[in-house]
N, C-alpha and C positions, 0 to 999 in steps of 0.2 A: 344314539344320543349325539347330538351335535356338540362339537367342541367350541369354546369361546375363541374368538379371533385374538391374536396377540395385540397388545396396545402399541401398535407401530408408531402412532403419532406421539405418544408419551415417550417412547424410546428415543425417537429422533430429537424431541425437545430436550431430553436429559443429555443427549450426546452433543448437540450443537447449539442449544439455547444459551443466551447470554443475559438472561433476565437478572437484574440486580447489579450488573456490571456497568462500567462507564468506559467509553471508547473515545479516543482523540484521533481524528483523521486530519493530518496536516497535508494540505493540498486537496482538501475535500471539495473545493469549488471546481475542480477539473472534471473531465469526463470519466476517467477511471476512478479518481478519488471520490467522485460523487456516487459511483456504483458501489464503492466500498462502504460509504456512509449508509446507503440504502440497505445493504446486506446486514451490517451489524445492528442497525436500528430495527430491522424487521425481525431479527433474532432476539430482540428485547433489550439491547444495550442503550443506555442514555448516551447520545452521540453528539460530540462537539465537532461541528463542521468548521474547519479552520482554513482561512485563505485570505487573499487580498481582494477578491472580487465580491463585493457586498451583494450586488444584485443576484449573482449566481448562488451565493451562499444562502441568502434569505429564501430564494426560490426552492433550493434543495430542502431546507428545513420545513417549508410549507408543505412540500410533497410528502415528507416523512410523517409529519403530524397528521395530514389528511388520511394517511394509511394506518393511523393508530400508533405510530411510534413517538419517541420523545427525542428531541434534538434542539440545539441552539447554534446559531452562527457566531463565531468569534473572528473578528478581523485581526489579522496578524501577518507580519512579514516573516516567513519561515527562516530567513537568514539573520534575523535580529534576535539576539539572546534576550534582550529586555522584553520583547514582545512575548516570547515563549515562557519566560519567567512570570510575566503578568498573567498569562493563561493558566499556568500552574497555580498561582495564588488565587485566581478566580475559582478554579475547580475545588481547591481545598477549602476556600471560604464558603462554598456551597455545601460543605460536608460530604463531598464525594471524593473518590479515589480513582486514579487512572489505572484501570486493569488492562486495557488494550491500547497500544499506540501503533498507528499505521502511518508510516512516513511515505507520502506519495507525491511530493512536489517534483516538478521536472520541466526543464526547457531543453530545446534542441536547436541545431543549426546544421545546414547542409553545406557549409563553407568548405571548399577544398583545403586540405591540410596546410599547404604552403601559404595560404591566404588567411589563415586564422589569426586574428589580432590578439594581442595580450588581453585587451578588455573583454573580447568575446570569450576567450578561454577562461578567464577569471570569473566571468558572470555565470557560465554554465557550471563550473566547479563549485561555485558558491551556492547556487540553488540546489543542484543535484546531490552534492556530497557534504558540503559544510553544514547545510541545514540539518542533515540527518545526524551528524556528529552532535550538534547543539541539542537537538530534540532527545537523542539517546542519553546525553549527559543529564539533562534536566529531569526528564520523566523516568529514565532508568534509575536515577538516584532515588526518586520518590518511591518507585516500586520496591527497590531493595530495602529502603529504610522502613517500609510498612510491614515487611515480613509476609506479605500476601503474594499469591501466585500472580504473575504478570506475563503478558505476551507482547512482544515488539515485532512488528512486521515491516520490513524495509522493502520498498518496491524497487526492484532492479530491472532487468530486461534480458531478452535473449542475446542482445549485443554484448552482455557480460560473459556469455558462454562462447559465442561465435562472433568475433568482431565483424561489424558490418561497415561497408564502404559508405562514405559521405556523412557519417555521424561520428567523427573521430573523438571529439571531446566528450560527447554523450556516452559513447561506448566505454571510454576510460573511467568515467565517474560510476557507471553501473557495475563495472568489474570491481571497482573499489568498494562499492556497497556490499557486494557478496563477501569480499574479504573481511570487511568490518563486521558484518553479521556473524561470520564464523568465529572471529576473535571474541566478540561479545558473548556469544553462546557458550564458549568455553569458560569465560570468566564468571558468568552469572548463573549457569545452570544449577549449581549446588545451592543457590540462594532462592531458587523458585522462579526465576525470570527466564522465560524462553525467548530466544531471538532467532527469527527465521527471515528468509528473503522470498519474495514472490517475483518471478520473472515472466511477465507477459510477452507474448509474441507480437504479432501485428494487429493492433486494434486502432483503426483510423480515428484520429481526433483532429481538432482544429490545429493543434500543436504540430503534428507530424505530417499533415497533408502536403506541406511544401516540399517534403522529400519523397513523397509517393507519386513520382512522375509515372506516366503510362508504361514506360519500359520497365521501371522498377516494380510496378504493380504486377506486370506479367511475370517478371522473374520471381517475385515472392510467391505468387500463386502456383507457379510451376514447381516450386521447391517445397510446397506444403501438401502433405498427404490429404488433408481435409479440403484443400483447394478453395479456401475462402478466408476472408479476414474474420477475426474474432469480434464478438459483441461484448461491451463492458459487463453486462449482466452475467456473462459466462465465466467471470472471475469470482462470482459470489461464493460458490462452493469451496474454492481454494482458500478464500479469505476466512470463511467460517471454520474450516478445518484448522487453520493456523491460529485463529483467535481463541477458539474454544478451549477452556481448561480441562475439558473432558475428552473430546474427540482428538485434540492435539497434545495430550499430556506427555507423550513420549517424543514429540517433535521439537528439536532445537538444532540450530546450525544447518538447517536444510535450505536448499534453494529450489523451490517448487516451480518448475517450468510449465507454463500453460501456453502452448504455442501452436496447437493444431498439427504437431508433428514436425515443425520446421527444422528443429535441431537434430532430428533423427535421420535426416537425409544427407547424403554426401555427394552423390552424383545422380 
């Protein structure tokens, strides 16, 4: 007598599915942020693609909808508290709740340390770190007051773990993101809100191509066991693990590194 096969599709859906949940992806118009939008939308979440690039945001939403997902673009400056407060009011006004917050804004610079201007330093800190503070305050408060489970995912970097040359201010902000994540996880775990960080390795985007000179590319690949750069879609599994109230139910305060083994090598 043949045995019936296990319902593997149903099991995976129960484990990683986000149907009925809403996700806010700040920085969703970027390459990695866009991949995060694709992932949570494909898993069933109503997805808010948040950023300043209207063309990129509307294109991302169209792609998600074409694939059967649900999403909308919201134009906002991640460093502006009024913009993010207006976003929160918009979501609540639609009768939805923010179950998942992904903080993925980021800018970079290859300026040598002694040449970094105060304006450049402040701009990178403002976008990479201050924006995360604002978003966690606004949407973290909403999650806590709702009494519902919530997941906040702050995008850090391998440079938070192993400081990298040529990206001094960027590395500092990403290290601070990990520290902020750990502190918030301690504060909010007992109230049902999980806070984790995701640290991608080298995923070439328009933002970081200026620091990926030929000699740096050779050095990175020589230091990576997988010996290639990552693709944005290869972060989808990590995002769904951290976002899911089922698969990630015991994960908080973690910094999940997805770097092709880069940080595992020393010499």
